[in-house]
C-alpha positions as CSV (number, residue, x, y, z in Angstrom):
1,M,14.9,-28.8,26.1
2,T,15.5,-30.7,29.3
3,Q,13.8,-34.0,30.1
4,A,11.6,-32.2,32.7
5,H,10.4,-29.8,29.9
6,V,9.6,-32.7,27.6
7,A,7.8,-34.6,30.4
8,A,5.8,-31.5,31.3
9,F,4.9,-31.0,27.6
10,A,3.8,-34.6,27.2
11,I,1.7,-34.5,30.4
12,S,0.0,-31.3,29.1
13,V,-0.7,-32.8,25.7
14,F,-2.2,-35.9,27.4
15,A,-4.3,-33.8,29.8
16,I,-5.7,-31.8,26.9
17,W,-6.4,-35.0,24.9
18,A,-8.1,-36.6,28.0
19,L,-10.3,-33.5,28.6
20,S,-11.4,-33.4,25.0
21,L,-12.2,-37.0,24.9
22,G,-14.2,-36.7,28.1
23,A,-16.2,-33.8,26.7
24,I,-17.0,-35.7,23.5
25,Y,-18.1,-38.7,25.6
26,R,-20.3,-36.6,27.9
27,R,-22.0,-34.9,24.9
28,T,-22.6,-38.3,23.2
29,L,-23.9,-39.8,26.4
30,S,-26.2,-37.0,27.1
31,R,-27.6,-37.2,23.6
32,R,-28.3,-40.9,24.0
33,T,-29.8,-40.4,27.4
34,R,-32.0,-37.6,26.1
35,L,-33.1,-39.8,23.2
36,R,-33.9,-42.8,25.4
37,W,-35.9,-40.4,27.7
38,Y,-37.9,-39.1,24.7
39,V,-38.7,-42.6,23.4
40,F,-39.7,-44.0,26.7
41,N,-41.7,-40.9,27.6
42,D,-43.6,-40.9,24.3
43,L,-44.3,-44.6,24.4
44,D,-45.3,-44.5,28.1
45,N,-47.8,-41.7,27.4
46,A,-49.3,-43.7,24.5
47,Y,-49.5,-46.8,26.6
48,S,-51.2,-45.0,29.5
49,N,-53.6,-43.3,27.1
50,G,-54.7,-46.7,25.8
51,Y,-53.2,-46.7,22.4
52,F,-51.8,-50.2,22.8
53,E,-55.2,-51.7,23.6
54,P,-57.0,-53.8,21.0
55,E,-58.5,-51.7,18.1
56,E,-56.3,-48.7,19.0
57,H,-53.6,-47.1,16.9
58,C,-50.5,-48.8,18.3
59,H,-52.0,-52.2,19.0
60,G,-50.0,-54.9,17.1
61,M,-47.5,-52.4,15.6
62,T,-44.0,-53.7,15.0
63,A,-41.0,-52.0,16.5
64,D,-40.2,-50.6,13.1
65,D,-43.7,-49.1,12.8
66,L,-43.4,-47.5,16.2
67,V,-40.1,-46.0,15.3
68,Q,-41.6,-44.5,12.1
69,D,-44.5,-43.1,14.2
70,L,-42.0,-41.6,16.7
71,L,-39.9,-40.0,14.0
72,L,-43.0,-38.4,12.4
73,Y,-45.0,-37.3,15.4
74,S,-42.7,-37.1,18.5
75,E,-41.4,-33.9,19.8
76,G,-37.8,-33.8,18.7
77,G,-38.2,-37.0,16.8
78,S,-37.2,-35.5,13.4
79,A,-33.7,-34.8,14.9
80,Y,-32.9,-38.5,15.1
81,Y,-32.5,-41.5,12.8
82,A,-34.4,-44.7,12.9
83,D,-31.2,-46.7,13.7
84,D,-30.8,-44.5,16.8
85,V,-34.3,-44.9,18.0
86,T,-34.9,-48.6,17.3
87,P,-32.9,-50.1,20.2
88,Y,-34.8,-48.0,22.7
89,V,-38.2,-48.9,21.2
90,R,-37.3,-52.6,21.4
91,E,-36.1,-52.1,25.0
92,W,-39.4,-50.4,25.9
93,L,-41.5,-53.1,24.2
94,T,-39.5,-55.9,26.1
95,K,-40.0,-54.1,29.4
96,K,-43.7,-53.9,28.8
97,G,-43.9,-57.6,27.8
98,L,-45.0,-56.7,24.2
99,P,-43.6,-58.4,21.1
100,A,-40.4,-56.6,20.1
Protein backbone atom coordinates (compact mmCIF):
# COMPACT_ATOMS: atom_id res chain seq x y z
CA MET A 1 0.00 0.00 0.00
CA THR A 2 1.27 3.42 -0.86
CA GLN A 3 1.03 6.45 1.34
CA ALA A 4 -1.70 7.79 -0.92
CA HIS A 5 -3.78 4.64 -0.34
CA VAL A 6 -3.27 4.84 3.42
CA ALA A 7 -4.22 8.52 3.42
CA ALA A 8 -7.33 7.87 1.32
CA PHE A 9 -8.33 5.02 3.64
CA ALA A 10 -7.81 7.19 6.72
CA ILE A 11 -9.89 9.99 5.23
CA SER A 12 -12.66 7.53 4.34
CA VAL A 13 -12.72 6.11 7.87
CA PHE A 14 -12.80 9.62 9.34
CA ALA A 15 -15.62 10.66 7.00
CA ILE A 16 -17.72 7.63 7.92
CA TRP A 17 -17.09 8.25 11.63
CA ALA A 18 -18.02 11.95 11.30
CA LEU A 19 -21.23 11.15 9.40
CA SER A 20 -22.24 8.56 11.99
CA LEU A 21 -21.57 10.94 14.85
CA GLY A 22 -23.59 13.64 13.10
CA ALA A 23 -26.55 11.30 12.65
CA ILE A 24 -26.47 10.32 16.32
CA TYR A 25 -26.30 13.99 17.36
CA ARG A 26 -29.21 14.96 15.08
CA ARG A 27 -31.35 12.10 16.39
CA THR A 28 -30.59 13.06 20.01
CA LEU A 29 -31.17 16.73 19.34
CA SER A 30 -34.48 16.12 17.64
CA ARG A 31 -35.62 13.92 20.54
CA ARG A 32 -34.74 16.66 23.02
CA THR A 33 -36.35 19.33 20.87
CA ARG A 34 -39.50 17.23 20.54
CA LEU A 35 -39.61 16.58 24.30
CA ARG A 36 -39.18 20.28 25.09
CA TRP A 37 -42.00 21.09 22.66
CA TYR A 38 -44.32 18.52 24.29
CA VAL A 39 -43.59 19.84 27.78
CA PHE A 40 -44.00 23.51 26.86
CA ASN A 41 -47.11 22.82 24.76
CA ASP A 42 -48.84 20.82 27.50
CA LEU A 43 -47.98 23.32 30.22
CA ASP A 44 -48.97 26.29 28.03
CA ASN A 45 -52.35 24.64 27.37
CA ALA A 46 -52.90 24.00 31.07
CA TYR A 47 -51.89 27.59 31.86
CA SER A 48 -54.19 29.13 29.25
CA ASN A 49 -57.06 26.90 30.41
CA GLY A 50 -56.69 28.28 33.94
CA TYR A 51 -55.28 25.22 35.68
CA PHE A 52 -52.61 27.31 37.44
CA GLU A 53 -55.18 29.67 38.97
CA PRO A 54 -55.94 29.43 42.71
CA GLU A 55 -58.13 26.44 43.62
CA GLU A 56 -57.30 24.71 40.31
CA HIS A 57 -55.44 21.42 39.71
CA CYS A 58 -51.94 22.76 38.98
CA HIS A 59 -51.95 25.71 41.39
CA GLY A 60 -49.06 25.43 43.82
CA MET A 61 -47.73 22.18 42.35
CA THR A 62 -43.99 21.63 42.55
CA ALA A 63 -41.93 20.93 39.44
CA ASP A 64 -41.74 17.28 40.49
CA ASP A 65 -45.54 17.09 40.81
CA LEU A 66 -45.96 18.61 37.35
CA VAL A 67 -43.45 16.16 35.91
CA GLN A 68 -45.41 13.23 37.32
CA ASP A 69 -48.64 14.67 35.89
CA LEU A 70 -47.04 15.07 32.48
CA LEU A 71 -45.66 11.55 32.50
CA LEU A 72 -49.08 10.15 33.42
CA TYR A 73 -51.41 12.26 31.31
CA SER A 74 -49.44 13.86 28.48
CA GLU A 75 -49.57 12.57 24.93
CA GLY A 76 -46.28 10.74 24.51
CA GLY A 77 -45.33 11.36 28.13
CA SER A 78 -44.94 7.69 28.94
CA ALA A 79 -42.07 7.50 26.43
CA TYR A 80 -39.86 9.70 28.62
CA TYR A 81 -38.25 9.60 32.05
CA ALA A 82 -38.72 12.12 34.83
CA ASP A 83 -35.04 13.09 34.65
CA ASP A 84 -35.52 14.02 30.98
CA VAL A 85 -38.67 16.08 31.57
CA THR A 86 -37.75 17.92 34.79
CA PRO A 87 -35.33 20.50 33.30
CA TYR A 88 -37.96 21.60 30.77
CA VAL A 89 -40.67 21.89 33.43
CA ARG A 90 -38.34 24.02 35.57
CA GLU A 91 -37.47 26.16 32.53
CA TRP A 92 -41.16 26.67 31.75
CA LEU A 93 -41.99 27.58 35.36
CA THR A 94 -39.14 30.11 35.43
CA LYS A 95 -40.31 31.69 32.17
CA LYS A 96 -43.82 32.05 33.60
CA GLY A 97 -42.48 33.54 36.82
CA LEU A 98 -43.78 30.64 38.89
CA PRO A 99 -41.80 28.91 41.65
CA ALA A 100 -39.56 26.26 40.12
